[in-house]
SEFIZA-3560 file (N, C-alpha, C; in Angstrom, 3 decimals):
REM SEFIZA-3560
<numar><xx>23.568</xx><yy>24.134</yy><zz>-18.699</zz><atom>N</atom></numar>
<numar><xx>22.230</xx><yy>24.650</yy><zz>-18.997</zz><atom>CA</atom></numar>
<numar><xx>21.460</xx><yy>24.748</yy><zz>-17.702</zz><atom>C</atom></numar>
<numar><xx>21.009</xx><yy>25.922</yy><zz>-17.359</zz><atom>N</atom></numar>
<numar><xx>20.187</xx><yy>26.089</yy><zz>-16.170</zz><atom>CA</atom></numar>
<numar><xx>18.780</xx><yy>26.454</yy><zz>-16.590</zz><atom>C</atom></numar>
<numar><xx>17.837</xx><yy>25.882</yy><zz>-15.910</zz><atom>N</atom></numar>
<numar><xx>16.442</xx><yy>26.127</yy><zz>-16.236</zz><atom>CA</atom></numar>
<numar><xx>15.897</xx><yy>27.336</yy><zz>-15.501</zz><atom>C</atom></numar>
<numar><xx>16.627</xx><yy>27.823</yy><zz>-14.511</zz><atom>N</atom></numar>
<numar><xx>16.147</xx><yy>28.953</yy><zz>-13.734</zz><atom>CA</atom></numar>
<numar><xx>15.794</xx><yy>30.121</yy><zz>-14.647</zz><atom>C</atom></numar>
<numar><xx>16.582</xx><yy>30.361</yy><zz>-15.660</zz><atom>N</atom></numar>
<numar><xx>16.309</xx><yy>31.487</yy><zz>-16.540</zz><atom>CA</atom></numar>
<numar><xx>15.449</xx><yy>31.095</yy><zz>-17.743</zz><atom>C</atom></numar>
<numar><xx>15.174</xx><yy>29.808</yy><zz>-17.913</zz><atom>N</atom></numar>
<numar><xx>14.431</xx><yy>29.352</yy><zz>-19.084</zz><atom>CA</atom></numar>
<numar><xx>12.985</xx><yy>28.999</yy><zz>-18.812</zz><atom>C</atom></numar>
<numar><xx>12.667</xx><yy>28.590</yy><zz>-17.597</zz><atom>N</atom></numar>
<numar><xx>11.338</xx><yy>28.065</yy><zz>-17.307</zz><atom>CA</atom></numar>
<numar><xx>10.543</xx><yy>29.068</yy><zz>-16.488</zz><atom>C</atom></numar>
<numar><xx>9.367</xx><yy>29.389</yy><zz>-16.974</zz><atom>N</atom></numar>
<numar><xx>8.442</xx><yy>30.241</yy><zz>-16.249</zz><atom>CA</atom></numar>
<numar><xx>7.087</xx><yy>29.554</yy><zz>-16.331</zz><atom>C</atom></numar>
<numar><xx>6.771</xx><yy>28.759</yy><zz>-15.312</zz><atom>N</atom></numar>
<numar><xx>5.545</xx><yy>27.983</yy><zz>-15.355</zz><atom>CA</atom></numar>
<numar><xx>4.999</xx><yy>27.789</yy><zz>-13.951</zz><atom>C</atom></numar>
<numar><xx>3.696</xx><yy>27.659</yy><zz>-13.855</zz><atom>N</atom></numar>
<numar><xx>3.056</xx><yy>27.345</yy><zz>-12.593</zz><atom>CA</atom></numar>
<numar><xx>3.135</xx><yy>25.845</yy><zz>-12.379</zz><atom>C</atom></numar>
<numar><xx>3.577</xx><yy>25.454</yy><zz>-11.202</zz><atom>N</atom></numar>
<numar><xx>3.658</xx><yy>24.034</yy><zz>-10.857</zz><atom>CA</atom></numar>
<numar><xx>2.799</xx><yy>23.816</yy><zz>-9.626</zz><atom>C</atom></numar>
<numar><xx>1.808</xx><yy>22.978</yy><zz>-9.760</zz><atom>N</atom></numar>
<numar><xx>0.877</xx><yy>22.706</yy><zz>-8.669</zz><atom>CA</atom></numar>
<numar><xx>1.013</xx><yy>21.270</yy><zz>-8.188</zz><atom>C</atom></numar>
<numar><xx>0.325</xx><yy>20.962</yy><zz>-7.111</zz><atom>N</atom></numar>
<numar><xx>0.316</xx><yy>19.618</yy><zz>-6.562</zz><atom>CA</atom></numar>
<numar><xx>-0.046</xx><yy>18.621</yy><zz>-7.659</zz><atom>C</atom></numar>
<numar><xx>0.713</xx><yy>17.557</yy><zz>-7.744</zz><atom>N</atom></numar>
<numar><xx>0.464</xx><yy>16.535</yy><zz>-8.749</zz><atom>CA</atom></numar>
<numar><xx>1.189</xx><yy>16.755</yy><zz>-10.061</zz><atom>C</atom></numar>
<numar><xx>1.941</xx><yy>17.847</yy><zz>-10.173</zz><atom>N</atom></numar>
<numar><xx>2.649</xx><yy>18.142</yy><zz>-11.416</zz><atom>CA</atom></numar>
<numar><xx>3.977</xx><yy>17.404</yy><zz>-11.546</zz><atom>C</atom></numar>
<numar><xx>4.489</xx><yy>16.863</yy><zz>-10.452</zz><atom>N</atom></numar>
<numar><xx>5.761</xx><yy>16.131</yy><zz>-10.531</zz><atom>CA</atom></numar>
<numar><xx>5.638</xx><yy>15.003</yy><zz>-11.543</zz><atom>C</atom></numar>
<numar><xx>6.650</xx><yy>14.875</yy><zz>-12.386</zz><atom>N</atom></numar>
<numar><xx>6.630</xx><yy>13.871</yy><zz>-13.445</zz><atom>CA</atom></numar>
<numar><xx>6.062</xx><yy>14.402</yy><zz>-14.746</zz><atom>C</atom></numar>
<numar><xx>5.505</xx><yy>15.593</yy><zz>-14.717</zz><atom>N</atom></numar>
<numar><xx>4.947</xx><yy>16.195</yy><zz>-15.922</zz><atom>CA</atom></numar>
<numar><xx>6.032</xx><yy>16.818</yy><zz>-16.787</zz><atom>C</atom></numar>
<numar><xx>5.778</xx><yy>16.904</yy><zz>-18.057</zz><atom>N</atom></numar>
<numar><xx>6.743</xx><yy>17.450</yy><zz>-18.992</zz><atom>CA</atom></numar>
<numar><xx>6.835</xx><yy>18.966</yy><zz>-18.943</zz><atom>C</atom></numar>
<numar><xx>8.026</xx><yy>19.472</yy><zz>-19.244</zz><atom>N</atom></numar>
<numar><xx>8.266</xx><yy>20.903</yy><zz>-19.411</zz><atom>CA</atom></numar>
<numar><xx>8.671</xx><yy>21.074</yy><zz>-20.872</zz><atom>C</atom></numar>
<numar><xx>7.914</xx><yy>21.874</yy><zz>-21.617</zz><atom>N</atom></numar>
<numar><xx>8.103</xx><yy>21.983</yy><zz>-23.058</zz><atom>CA</atom></numar>
<numar><xx>8.521</xx><yy>23.390</yy><zz>-23.453</zz><atom>C</atom></numar>
<numar><xx>9.314</xx><yy>23.470</yy><zz>-24.511</zz><atom>N</atom></numar>
<numar><xx>9.695</xx><yy>24.754</yy><zz>-25.083</zz><atom>CA</atom></numar>
<numar><xx>8.455</xx><yy>25.346</yy><zz>-25.754</zz><atom>C</atom></numar>
<numar><xx>8.100</xx><yy>26.561</yy><zz>-25.387</zz><atom>N</atom></numar>
<numar><xx>6.884</xx><yy>27.187</yy><zz>-25.920</zz><atom>CA</atom></numar>
<numar><xx>6.944</xx><yy>27.404</yy><zz>-27.421</zz><atom>C</atom></numar>
<numar><xx>8.121</xx><yy>27.643</yy><zz>-27.972</zz><atom>N</atom></numar>
<numar><xx>8.236</xx><yy>27.911</yy><zz>-29.417</zz><atom>CA</atom></numar>
<numar><xx>8.226</xx><yy>26.644</yy><zz>-30.248</zz><atom>C</atom></numar>
<numar><xx>9.028</xx><yy>25.647</yy><zz>-29.830</zz><atom>N</atom></numar>
<numar><xx>9.185</xx><yy>24.454</yy><zz>-30.660</zz><atom>CA</atom></numar>
<numar><xx>8.303</xx><yy>23.290</yy><zz>-30.229</zz><atom>C</atom></numar>
<numar><xx>7.831</xx><yy>23.314</yy><zz>-28.979</zz><atom>N</atom></numar>
<numar><xx>7.059</xx><yy>22.190</yy><zz>-28.465</zz><atom>CA</atom></numar>
<numar><xx>7.936</xx><yy>21.036</yy><zz>-28.008</zz><atom>C</atom></numar>
<numar><xx>9.257</xx><yy>21.218</yy><zz>-28.075</zz><atom>N</atom></numar>
<numar><xx>10.207</xx><yy>20.175</yy><zz>-27.703</zz><atom>CA</atom></numar>
<numar><xx>10.235</xx><yy>19.976</yy><zz>-26.190</zz><atom>C</atom></numar>
<numar><xx>10.297</xx><yy>18.721</yy><zz>-25.762</zz><atom>N</atom></numar>
<numar><xx>10.432</xx><yy>18.397</yy><zz>-24.345</zz><atom>CA</atom></numar>
<numar><xx>11.818</xx><yy>18.822</yy><zz>-23.886</zz><atom>C</atom></numar>
<numar><xx>11.879</xx><yy>19.677</yy><zz>-22.852</zz><atom>N</atom></numar>
<numar><xx>13.180</xx><yy>20.118</yy><zz>-22.347</zz><atom>CA</atom></numar>
<numar><xx>13.457</xx><yy>19.582</yy><zz>-20.950</zz><atom>C</atom></numar>
<numar><xx>12.469</xx><yy>18.983</yy><zz>-20.326</zz><atom>N</atom></numar>
<numar><xx>12.684</xx><yy>18.427</yy><zz>-18.997</zz><atom>CA</atom></numar>
<numar><xx>11.411</xx><yy>17.886</yy><zz>-18.396</zz><atom>C</atom></numar>
<numar><xx>11.556</xx><yy>17.378</yy><zz>-17.172</zz><atom>N</atom></numar>
<numar><xx>10.436</xx><yy>16.830</yy><zz>-16.422</zz><atom>CA</atom></numar>
<numar><xx>10.455</xx><yy>17.458</yy><zz>-15.033</zz><atom>C</atom></numar>
<numar><xx>9.284</xx><yy>17.854</yy><zz>-14.544</zz><atom>N</atom></numar>
<numar><xx>9.185</xx><yy>18.425</yy><zz>-13.202</zz><atom>CA</atom></numar>
<numar><xx>9.545</xx><yy>17.336</yy><zz>-12.198</zz><atom>C</atom></numar>
<numar><xx>10.587</xx><yy>17.622</yy><zz>-11.416</zz><atom>N</atom></numar>
<numar><xx>11.051</xx><yy>16.638</yy><zz>-10.429</zz><atom>CA</atom></numar>
<numar><xx>10.398</xx><yy>16.896</yy><zz>-9.069</zz><atom>C</atom></numar>
<numar><xx>10.364</xx><yy>18.139</yy><zz>-8.644</zz><atom>N</atom></numar>
<numar><xx>9.784</xx><yy>18.465</yy><zz>-7.348</zz><atom>CA</atom></numar>
<numar><xx>9.592</xx><yy>19.970</yy><zz>-7.236</zz><atom>C</atom></numar>
<numar><xx>8.891</xx><yy>20.368</yy><zz>-6.214</zz><atom>N</atom></numar>
<numar><xx>8.770</xx><yy>21.787</yy><zz>-5.902</zz><atom>CA</atom></numar>
<numar><xx>8.591</xx><yy>21.922</yy><zz>-4.393</zz><atom>C</atom></numar>
<numar><xx>9.005</xx><yy>23.064</yy><zz>-3.887</zz><atom>N</atom></numar>
<numar><xx>8.905</xx><yy>23.315</yy><zz>-2.459</zz><atom>CA</atom></numar>
<numar><xx>7.624</xx><yy>24.076</yy><zz>-2.166</zz><atom>C</atom></numar>
<numar><xx>7.036</xx><yy>23.779</yy><zz>-1.012</zz><atom>N</atom></numar>
<numar><xx>5.818</xx><yy>24.455</yy><zz>-0.613</zz><atom>CA</atom></numar>
<numar><xx>6.013</xx><yy>25.173</yy><zz>0.721</zz><atom>C</atom></numar>
<numar><xx>5.126</xx><yy>26.115</yy><zz>0.987</zz><atom>N</atom></numar>
<numar><xx>5.096</xx><yy>26.809</yy><zz>2.270</zz><atom>CA</atom></numar>
<numar><xx>3.717</xx><yy>26.582</yy><zz>2.890</zz><atom>C</atom></numar>
<numar><xx>3.705</xx><yy>26.268</yy><zz>4.181</zz><atom>N</atom></numar>
<numar><xx>2.427</xx><yy>26.099</yy><zz>4.880</zz><atom>CA</atom></numar>
<numar><xx>1.903</xx><yy>27.463</yy><zz>5.295</zz><atom>C</atom></numar>
<numar><xx>0.637</xx><yy>27.701</yy><zz>4.969</zz><atom>N</atom></numar>
<numar><xx>0.003</xx><yy>28.965</yy><zz>5.310</zz><atom>CA</atom></numar>
<numar><xx>-1.235</xx><yy>28.659</yy><zz>6.149</zz><atom>C</atom></numar>
<numar><xx>-1.267</xx><yy>29.220</yy><zz>7.354</zz><atom>N</atom></numar>
<numar><xx>-2.426</xx><yy>29.020</yy><zz>8.224</zz><atom>CA</atom></numar>
<numar><xx>-3.396</xx><yy>30.174</yy><zz>8.053</zz><atom>C</atom></numar>
<numar><xx>-4.628</xx><yy>29.845</yy><zz>7.818</zz><atom>N</atom></numar>
<numar><xx>-5.690</xx><yy>30.832</yy><zz>7.725</zz><atom>CA</atom></numar>
<numar><xx>-6.297</xx><yy>30.943</yy><zz>9.123</zz><atom>C</atom></numar>
<numar><xx>-6.432</xx><yy>32.164</yy><zz>9.655</zz><atom>N</atom></numar>
<numar><xx>-6.889</xx><yy>32.321</yy><zz>11.040</zz><atom>CA</atom></numar>
<numar><xx>-8.153</xx><yy>31.533</yy><zz>11.391</zz><atom>C</atom></numar>
<numar><xx>-9.084</xx><yy>31.444</yy><zz>10.482</zz><atom>N</atom></numar>
<numar><xx>-10.331</xx><yy>30.724</yy><zz>10.783</zz><atom>CA</atom></numar>
<numar><xx>-10.184</xx><yy>29.212</yy><zz>10.608</zz><atom>C</atom></numar>
<numar><xx>-9.046</xx><yy>28.771</yy><zz>10.067</zz><atom>N</atom></numar>
<numar><xx>-8.815</xx><yy>27.334</yy><zz>9.831</zz><atom>CA</atom></numar>
<numar><xx>-7.411</xx><yy>26.945</yy><zz>10.298</zz><atom>C</atom></numar>
<numar><xx>-7.013</xx><yy>27.352</yy><zz>11.486</zz><atom>N</atom></numar>
<numar><xx>-5.654</xx><yy>27.126</yy><zz>11.959</zz><atom>CA</atom></numar>
<numar><xx>-5.283</xx><yy>25.650</yy><zz>12.021</zz><atom>C</atom></numar>
<numar><xx>-6.250</xx><yy>24.776</yy><zz>12.198</zz><atom>N</atom></numar>
<numar><xx>-5.970</xx><yy>23.347</yy><zz>12.280</zz><atom>CA</atom></numar>
<numar><xx>-5.806</xx><yy>22.706</yy><zz>10.897</zz><atom>C</atom></numar>
<numar><xx>-6.050</xx><yy>23.471</yy><zz>9.843</zz><atom>N</atom></numar>
<numar><xx>-5.933</xx><yy>22.955</yy><zz>8.470</zz><atom>CA</atom></numar>
<numar><xx>-5.145</xx><yy>23.923</yy><zz>7.594</zz><atom>C</atom></numar>
<numar><xx>-3.811</xx><yy>24.000</yy><zz>7.800</zz><atom>N</atom></numar>
<numar><xx>-3.019</xx><yy>24.915</yy><zz>6.953</zz><atom>CA</atom></numar>
<numar><xx>-3.011</xx><yy>24.430</yy><zz>5.502</zz><atom>C</atom></numar>
<numar><xx>-2.893</xx><yy>25.360</yy><zz>4.589</zz><atom>N</atom></numar>
<numar><xx>-2.790</xx><yy>24.996</yy><zz>3.176</zz><atom>CA</atom></numar>
<numar><xx>-1.322</xx><yy>25.098</yy><zz>2.758</zz><atom>C</atom></numar>
<numar><xx>-0.952</xx><yy>24.334</yy><zz>1.753</zz><atom>N</atom></numar>
<numar><xx>0.417</xx><yy>24.375</yy><zz>1.246</zz><atom>CA</atom></numar>
<numar><xx>0.405</xx><yy>25.023</yy><zz>-0.128</zz><atom>C</atom></numar>
<numar><xx>1.236</xx><yy>26.046</yy><zz>-0.286</zz><atom>N</atom></numar>
<numar><xx>1.329</xx><yy>26.764</yy><zz>-1.547</zz><atom>CA</atom></numar>
<numar><xx>2.721</xx><yy>26.606</yy><zz>-2.140</zz><atom>C</atom></numar>
<numar><xx>2.829</xx><yy>26.443</yy><zz>-3.462</zz><atom>N</atom></numar>
<numar><xx>4.154</xx><yy>26.364</yy><zz>-4.085</zz><atom>CA</atom></numar>
<numar><xx>4.952</xx><yy>27.638</yy><zz>-3.839</zz><atom>C</atom></numar>
<numar><xx>6.240</xx><yy>27.501</yy><zz>-3.615</zz><atom>N</atom></numar>
<numar><xx>7.128</xx><yy>28.645</yy><zz>-3.413</zz><atom>CA</atom></numar>
<numar><xx>7.707</xx><yy>29.018</yy><zz>-4.775</zz><atom>C</atom></numar>
<numar><xx>7.492</xx><yy>30.245</yy><zz>-5.191</zz><atom>N</atom></numar>
<numar><xx>7.991</xx><yy>30.697</yy><zz>-6.498</zz><atom>CA</atom></numar>
<numar><xx>9.501</xx><yy>30.543</yy><zz>-6.571</zz><atom>C</atom></numar>
<numar><xx>9.977</xx><yy>30.019</yy><zz>-7.683</zz><atom>N</atom></numar>
<numar><xx>11.411</xx><yy>29.862</yy><zz>-7.905</zz><atom>CA</atom></numar>
<numar><xx>12.022</xx><yy>28.660</yy><zz>-7.234</zz><atom>C</atom></numar>
<numar><xx>11.209</xx><yy>27.791</yy><zz>-6.648</zz><atom>N</atom></numar>
<numar><xx>11.732</xx><yy>26.631</yy><zz>-5.934</zz><atom>CA</atom></numar>
<numar><xx>11.297</xx><yy>25.315</yy><zz>-6.584</zz><atom>C</atom></numar>
<numar><xx>11.206</xx><yy>25.304</yy><zz>-7.884</zz><atom>N</atom></numar>
<numar><xx>10.825</xx><yy>24.102</yy><zz>-8.618</zz><atom>CA</atom></numar>
<numar><xx>12.071</xx><yy>23.468</yy><zz>-9.228</zz><atom>C</atom></numar>
<numar><xx>12.177</xx><yy>22.145</yy><zz>-9.112</zz><atom>N</atom></numar>
<numar><xx>13.308</xx><yy>21.427</yy><zz>-9.707</zz><atom>CA</atom></numar>
<numar><xx>12.856</xx><yy>20.752</yy><zz>-10.990</zz><atom>C</atom></numar>
<numar><xx>13.608</xx><yy>20.978</yy><zz>-12.055</zz><atom>N</atom></numar>
<numar><xx>13.331</xx><yy>20.353</yy><zz>-13.349</zz><atom>CA</atom></numar>
<numar><xx>14.523</xx><yy>19.500</yy><zz>-13.728</zz><atom>C</atom></numar>
<numar><xx>14.256</xx><yy>18.251</yy><zz>-14.047</zz><atom>N</atom></numar>
<numar><xx>15.288</xx><yy>17.340</yy><zz>-14.525</zz><atom>CA</atom></numar>
<numar><xx>15.392</xx><yy>17.533</yy><zz>-16.032</zz><atom>C</atom></numar>
<numar><xx>16.541</xx><yy>17.990</yy><zz>-16.503</zz><atom>N</atom></numar>
<numar><xx>16.727</xx><yy>18.308</yy><zz>-17.910</zz><atom>CA</atom></numar>
<numar><xx>16.683</xx><yy>17.085</yy><zz>-18.820</zz><atom>C</atom></numar>
<numar><xx>16.257</xx><yy>17.306</yy><zz>-20.058</zz><atom>N</atom></numar>
<numar><xx>16.133</xx><yy>16.217</yy><zz>-21.034</zz><atom>CA</atom></numar>
<numar><xx>17.466</xx><yy>15.520</yy><zz>-21.277</zz><atom>C</atom></numar>
<numar><xx>18.571</xx><yy>16.266</yy><zz>-21.313</zz><atom>N</atom></numar>
<numar><xx>19.882</xx><yy>15.646</yy><zz>-21.540</zz><atom>CA</atom></numar>
<numar><xx>20.234</xx><yy>14.685</yy><zz>-20.414</zz><atom>C</atom></numar>
<numar><xx>19.899</xx><yy>15.039</yy><zz>-19.190</zz><atom>N</atom></numar>
<numar><xx>20.148</xx><yy>14.168</yy><zz>-18.035</zz><atom>CA</atom></numar>
<numar><xx>19.302</xx><yy>12.908</yy><zz>-18.126</zz><atom>C</atom></numar>
<numar><xx>18.055</xx><yy>13.066</yy><zz>-18.549</zz><atom>N</atom></numar>
<numar><xx>17.155</xx><yy>11.919</yy><zz>-18.694</zz><atom>CA</atom></numar>
<numar><xx>17.680</xx><yy>10.972</yy><zz>-19.771</zz><atom>C</atom></numar>
<numar><xx>18.093</xx><yy>11.522</yy><zz>-20.903</zz><atom>N</atom></numar>
<numar><xx>18.623</xx><yy>10.689</yy><zz>-21.993</zz><atom>CA</atom></numar>
<numar><xx>19.887</xx><yy>9.943</yy><zz>-21.570</zz><atom>C</atom></numar>
<numar><xx>20.766</xx><yy>10.633</yy><zz>-20.828</zz><atom>N</atom></numar>
<numar><xx>21.986</xx><yy>9.981</yy><zz>-20.327</zz><atom>CA</atom></numar>
<numar><xx>21.642</xx><yy>8.822</yy><zz>-19.402</zz><atom>C</atom></numar>
<numar><xx>20.703</xx><yy>9.044</yy><zz>-18.492</zz><atom>N</atom></numar>
<numar><xx>20.304</xx><yy>8.003</yy><zz>-17.545</zz><atom>CA</atom></numar>
<numar><xx>19.684</xx><yy>6.813</yy><zz>-18.275</zz><atom>C</atom></numar>
<numar><xx>18.851</xx><yy>7.079</yy><zz>-19.267</zz><atom>N</atom></numar>
<numar><xx>18.250</xx><yy>5.986</yy><zz>-20.041</zz><atom>CA</atom></numar>
<numar><xx>19.316</xx><yy>5.214</yy><zz>-20.809</zz><atom>C</atom></numar>
<numar><xx>20.293</xx><yy>5.933</yy><zz>-21.366</zz><atom>N</atom></numar>
<numar><xx>21.371</xx><yy>5.288</yy><zz>-22.110</zz><atom>CA</atom></numar>
<numar><xx>22.231</xx><yy>4.390</yy><zz>-21.248</zz><atom>C</atom></numar>
<numar><xx>22.330</xx><yy>4.713</yy><zz>-19.959</zz><atom>N</atom></numar>
<numar><xx>23.127</xx><yy>3.925</yy><zz>-19.029</zz><atom>CA</atom></numar>
<numar><xx>22.315</xx><yy>2.830</yy><zz>-18.353</zz><atom>C</atom></numar>
<numar><xx>21.051</xx><yy>2.700</yy><zz>-18.709</zz><atom>N</atom></numar>
<numar><xx>20.174</xx><yy>1.730</yy><zz>-18.041</zz><atom>CA</atom></numar>
<numar><xx>19.773</xx><yy>0.603</yy><zz>-18.984</zz><atom>C</atom></numar>
<numar><xx>18.929</xx><yy>-0.272</yy><zz>-18.466</zz><atom>N</atom></numar>
<numar><xx>18.377</xx><yy>-1.367</yy><zz>-19.279</zz><atom>CA</atom></numar>
<numar><xx>17.264</xx><yy>-0.878</yy><zz>-20.201</zz><atom>C</atom></numar>
<numar><xx>16.967</xx><yy>0.414</yy><zz>-20.186</zz><atom>N</atom></numar>
<numar><xx>15.886</xx><yy>0.967</yy><zz>-21.005</zz><atom>CA</atom></numar>
<numar><xx>16.386</xx><yy>1.604</yy><zz>-22.290</zz><atom>C</atom></numar>
<numar><xx>17.676</xx><yy>1.443</yy><zz>-22.600</zz><atom>N</atom></numar>
<numar><xx>18.242</xx><yy>2.132</yy><zz>-23.774</zz><atom>CA</atom></numar>
<numar><xx>17.592</xx><yy>1.704</yy><zz>-25.086</zz><atom>C</atom></numar>
<numar><xx>16.933</xx><yy>0.551</yy><zz>-25.116</zz><atom>N</atom></numar>
<numar><xx>16.263</xx><yy>0.127</yy><zz>-26.344</zz><atom>CA</atom></numar>
<numar><xx>15.086</xx><yy>1.020</yy><zz>-26.705</zz><atom>C</atom></numar>
<numar><xx>14.625</xx><yy>1.836</yy><zz>-25.747</zz><atom>N</atom></numar>
<numar><xx>13.509</xx><yy>2.733</yy><zz>-26.004</zz><atom>CA</atom></numar>
<numar><xx>13.953</xx><yy>4.097</yy><zz>-26.542</zz><atom>C</atom></numar>
<numar><xx>15.236</xx><yy>4.321</yy><zz>-26.618</zz><atom>N</atom></numar>
<numar><xx>15.762</xx><yy>5.589</yy><zz>-27.132</zz><atom>CA</atom></numar>
<numar><xx>15.742</xx><yy>5.591</yy><zz>-28.648</zz><atom>C</atom></numar>
<numar><xx>15.544</xx><yy>6.759</yy><zz>-29.254</zz><atom>N</atom></numar>
<numar><xx>15.597</xx><yy>6.819</yy><zz>-30.716</zz><atom>CA</atom></numar>
<numar><xx>16.992</xx><yy>6.469</yy><zz>-31.203</zz><atom>C</atom></numar>
<numar><xx>17.072</xx><yy>5.876</yy><zz>-32.346</zz><atom>N</atom></numar>
<numar><xx>18.378</xx><yy>5.456</yy><zz>-32.879</zz><atom>CA</atom></numar>
<numar><xx>18.916</xx><yy>6.501</yy><zz>-33.816</zz><atom>C</atom></numar>
//
C-alpha cells in the first residue's frame, strides 16, 4: 500500500504526529511522520529565509505499520481485541 497515490493533503509545520484520515469513511489510515522543506530567501529579508513544505515529499506512517509495532511492543494491551 503506497500513500503517494492516496493522500492529498497540506502538511504544515507542527503537523508531524497528526492523523491522516480517509475522507469517505473517517478511518485513520496513517500518521504524518515528516515532510521536507525548501528554504526560500526573500530579497528584502535575506537574513531570514522562510521554509516551505515541498509538494510530494511528505512521509506517512501507515496504520498497519503502527498496529504491527504496537503489537510487538509493551503497548499491545492498548490494541482493540
